[in-house]
C-alpha distance (Angstrom), angle and dihedral (degrees) to the residues before:
residue distance angle dihedral
M1 . . .
D2 3.79 . .
F3 3.80 114.5 .
G4 3.78 92.3 173.6
K5 3.79 121.9 -110.0
Y6 3.80 95.5 -65.4
I7 3.79 135.1 41.2
A8 3.80 124.9 -166.2
H9 3.80 108.4 -122.6
R10 3.84 105.9 -131.2
G11 3.79 88.3 -16.3
L12 3.79 128.4 -62.0
H13 3.78 95.1 -52.9
N14 3.79 126.9 176.8
I15 3.78 115.1 172.2
D16 3.82 91.2 -167.7
K17 3.80 86.4 65.5
G18 3.79 93.5 44.4
I19 3.81 93.5 -102.1
P20 3.84 111.1 126.8
E21 3.79 123.6 -167.7
N22 3.81 121.0 -87.7
T23 3.81 93.8 19.8
L24 3.78 133.5 122.1
A25 3.80 89.3 -108.6
A26 3.82 91.3 56.2
F27 3.79 92.2 47.4
R28 3.79 92.3 46.9
A29 3.81 89.6 52.7
A30 3.82 90.7 51.5
C31 3.80 91.6 49.7
D32 3.81 90.2 50.1
K33 3.82 89.0 54.7
G34 3.80 93.7 43.6
V35 3.80 94.4 -122.8
A36 3.81 126.2 141.8
I37 3.81 116.8 -106.8
E38 3.80 131.0 -131.8
L39 3.81 115.8 -161.3
D40 3.81 142.1 163.2
V41 3.80 130.1 -124.4
R42 3.81 132.2 -156.3
L43 3.81 138.1 161.9
T44 3.79 129.3 -103.4
K45 3.79 124.1 -140.4
E46 3.81 92.4 -86.5
G47 3.82 92.6 42.9
K48 3.79 103.2 -99.2
V49 3.81 117.0 149.0
V50 3.80 112.2 -117.1
V51 3.79 132.9 177.0
V52 3.80 112.6 -117.9
H53 3.80 133.6 120.7
D54 3.80 108.1 -142.6
M55 3.78 125.4 52.9
S56 3.81 87.2 -141.6
L57 3.80 117.3 71.0
K58 3.80 92.1 -149.4
K59 3.82 98.0 99.9
S60 3.78 98.1 36.0
C61 3.81 102.1 39.1
G62 3.81 107.0 7.0
I63 3.81 91.4 -115.3
E64 3.81 121.4 138.0
A65 3.80 94.6 -137.4
D66 3.81 141.7 74.5
V67 3.80 131.2 -96.2
K68 3.80 90.5 -118.4
D69 3.82 90.9 59.0
F70 3.81 92.5 69.2
T71 3.77 138.8 59.8
Y72 3.79 115.6 -126.3
E73 3.80 90.6 -105.9
Q74 3.81 88.9 56.6
L75 3.81 92.5 46.0
S76 3.79 89.2 52.9
A77 3.79 89.2 68.2
F78 3.81 91.5 65.0
S79 3.80 124.1 84.3
V80 3.80 121.2 -140.7
K81 3.81 112.7 -122.2
K82 3.84 91.3 -18.6
T83 3.82 92.4 -65.3
D84 3.79 131.5 117.8
Q85 3.81 89.2 -97.1
K86 3.82 124.0 108.0
I87 3.80 133.8 -161.8
P88 3.82 101.2 -87.5
L89 3.76 130.6 -138.3
F90 3.79 112.0 -114.2
S91 3.80 87.6 -123.5
Q92 3.82 89.4 58.5
V93 3.79 90.7 52.8
L94 3.80 92.1 49.8
K95 3.80 90.3 50.7
L96 3.82 91.5 49.0
V97 3.81 96.5 47.3
D98 3.81 93.5 40.6
G99 3.80 94.7 179.9
R100 3.80 95.6 -54.5
V101 3.82 92.7 125.1
P102 3.82 134.1 10.3
L103 3.81 118.0 -91.5
L104 3.80 127.1 -140.4
V105 3.81 107.2 -162.9
E106 3.80 119.2 -163.3
I107 3.79 115.5 -153.4
K108 3.80 104.9 -144.4
D109 3.80 123.5 -146.3
G110 3.79 128.3 -122.4
H111 3.82 97.7 80.9
G112 3.79 102.0 76.6
V113 3.79 116.9 -115.3
G114 3.77 122.2 -60.8
T115 3.79 110.0 26.3
L116 3.82 100.8 70.3
E117 3.79 91.0 37.9
K118 3.81 92.5 51.8
R119 3.80 95.3 47.0
T120 3.79 93.5 44.9
Y121 3.79 91.4 49.6
K122 3.82 91.3 48.6
L123 3.81 88.8 59.8
L124 3.80 93.9 42.6
K125 3.81 93.4 51.4
K126 3.82 88.2 68.5
Y127 3.80 93.1 45.5
K128 3.81 117.2 102.1
G129 3.80 99.4 -162.5
E130 3.80 131.4 87.4
Y131 3.79 117.0 -85.7
A132 3.78 145.0 156.2
I133 3.79 133.2 -167.0
Q134 3.78 128.9 -134.8
S135 3.78 136.1 -176.7
F136 3.77 143.1 168.9
S137 3.80 87.2 -130.3
P138 3.80 113.3 84.2
F139 3.80 87.2 -163.1
S140 3.79 90.9 59.6
L141 3.80 87.8 53.3
L142 3.80 89.4 46.2
W143 3.81 88.3 56.5
F144 3.80 89.9 56.8
R145 3.78 91.5 42.7
I146 3.82 89.7 57.1
H147 3.80 102.4 34.5
A148 3.82 102.0 28.4
P149 3.82 108.0 20.3
E150 3.81 91.7 164.7
V151 3.80 91.8 66.4
V152 3.82 114.6 97.5
R153 3.82 108.9 -118.4
G154 3.79 131.5 -155.1
Q155 3.80 129.4 -168.6
L156 3.79 114.9 -141.3
I157 3.78 113.5 -148.1
S158 3.78 135.6 -175.9
R159 3.78 132.3 166.6
F160 3.79 92.3 -176.8
K161 3.81 108.9 124.5
G162 3.79 112.2 -122.1
K163 3.79 129.5 -179.9
K164 3.81 96.8 -86.5
K165 3.83 112.0 76.3
T166 3.81 94.1 -164.7
K167 3.80 91.7 54.5
N168 3.81 90.4 47.6
I169 3.80 91.2 54.0
L170 3.81 93.8 46.8
R171 3.80 92.5 48.3
R172 3.80 91.6 49.2
I173 3.81 90.0 52.2
A174 3.82 90.5 48.0
S175 3.81 90.0 55.0
T176 3.81 94.5 59.0
A177 3.78 121.4 110.0
F178 3.81 90.0 -125.6
V179 3.81 92.4 61.2
C180 3.81 92.3 47.7
K181 3.79 94.7 46.9
V182 3.80 98.8 41.3
I183 3.82 109.6 25.3
S184 3.80 116.1 20.8
K185 3.84 100.3 20.4
P186 3.81 92.1 -169.2
A187 3.79 128.5 -163.6
F188 3.79 87.7 -141.3
V189 3.78 140.2 12.3
A190 3.80 118.9 -141.3
C191 3.79 108.7 -154.5
D192 3.80 129.7 -161.8
L193 3.81 105.8 -115.5
R194 3.80 88.7 -134.6
S195 3.81 88.0 62.7
V196 3.80 101.1 45.2
T197 3.79 115.6 127.1
L198 3.79 131.8 158.2
E199 3.81 89.6 -114.7
L200 3.80 91.6 54.2
A201 3.80 92.0 47.6
F202 3.82 90.5 53.7
K203 3.82 90.6 50.1
I204 3.80 90.4 53.6
V205 3.81 91.5 49.8
D206 3.82 87.9 49.6
C207 3.81 88.0 56.6
N208 3.82 88.4 56.9
A209 3.80 90.3 -119.8
D210 3.80 131.9 135.6
F211 3.81 116.3 -111.0
L212 3.82 117.7 -122.8
T213 3.81 125.6 170.2
W214 3.82 136.9 -153.8
T215 3.02 148.6 -128.6
A216 3.82 110.2 8.4
N217 3.81 103.7 171.8
T218 3.80 105.3 169.3
A219 3.80 131.5 56.3
E220 3.81 89.6 -114.5
L221 3.80 94.3 50.1
I222 3.80 92.1 45.1
A223 3.82 90.1 53.9
E224 3.82 93.4 45.6
A225 3.82 94.8 47.0
A226 3.81 90.6 49.8
K227 3.82 89.7 64.0
F228 3.79 94.1 68.9
S229 3.84 106.1 16.9
K230 3.78 127.1 86.2
S231 3.82 86.3 -146.7
V232 3.79 131.6 6.6
I233 3.80 120.7 -144.6
G234 3.79 102.0 -149.9
E235 3.78 147.9 157.0
N236 3.81 138.4 -164.7
Y237 3.80 89.4 50.5
P238 3.83 112.0 -179.8
E239 3.80 113.8 -94.0
D240 3.82 91.9 -114.7
F241 3.82 95.6 45.1
D242 3.81 107.4 141.6
F243 3.81 104.4 -144.3
D244 3.80 92.4 176.1
Y245 3.81 92.1 57.2
Y246 3.79 95.6 47.3
N247 3.79 94.8 43.5
E248 3.81 89.7 53.7
N249 3.81 100.1 39.8
E250 3.82 110.2 33.1
């Protein structure tokens, strides 16, 4: 699948303009620029698929609770980053985008394997535009491989050491060639730029997968990542960035 050279990480967001990440405003801005969109999905208390990155609502809405603690009606009362934007339903995003640009949908963890995948796929089956799914969990990708083999799959990998040791171990395991070749069998691997090495790039090529990178968040990093990535998942693109030109000429 060809996303184009650049992908808008959580939409084309700009909080200075009142456009938070993973909101309808950010996705509308990406569609207007003709750039592919990366987004994240989770489940509400009653099992509706919503678009939000963190399980905790602290960063997005200033609420000391988790997404899964609320119904969608309750979530709708919260503002994202003190703007007029709300956490959107995935179905609302699909209706807004309507096939205008490709979608890269990240299946977030914290729900076990099966429920979020099934409900996301149910919505995507009715969608007419181009899309792919990605996840850090090879078992989430295995679910799609078994139940929806036609869906393009991507393995997210990162060897960057965060605060949670368990997550670090799981992500390191997910980045091994064995996992890619035997479990997830992805069409592409999306690699944390902080983890990129020549050895890792060769392993991805050996898995017969395309090489994507994330998250390029400065003009310099966007330009550098573009040299060796099929597609760059980025943010903070310059205001005059010509996505049409780069998608056609790089």
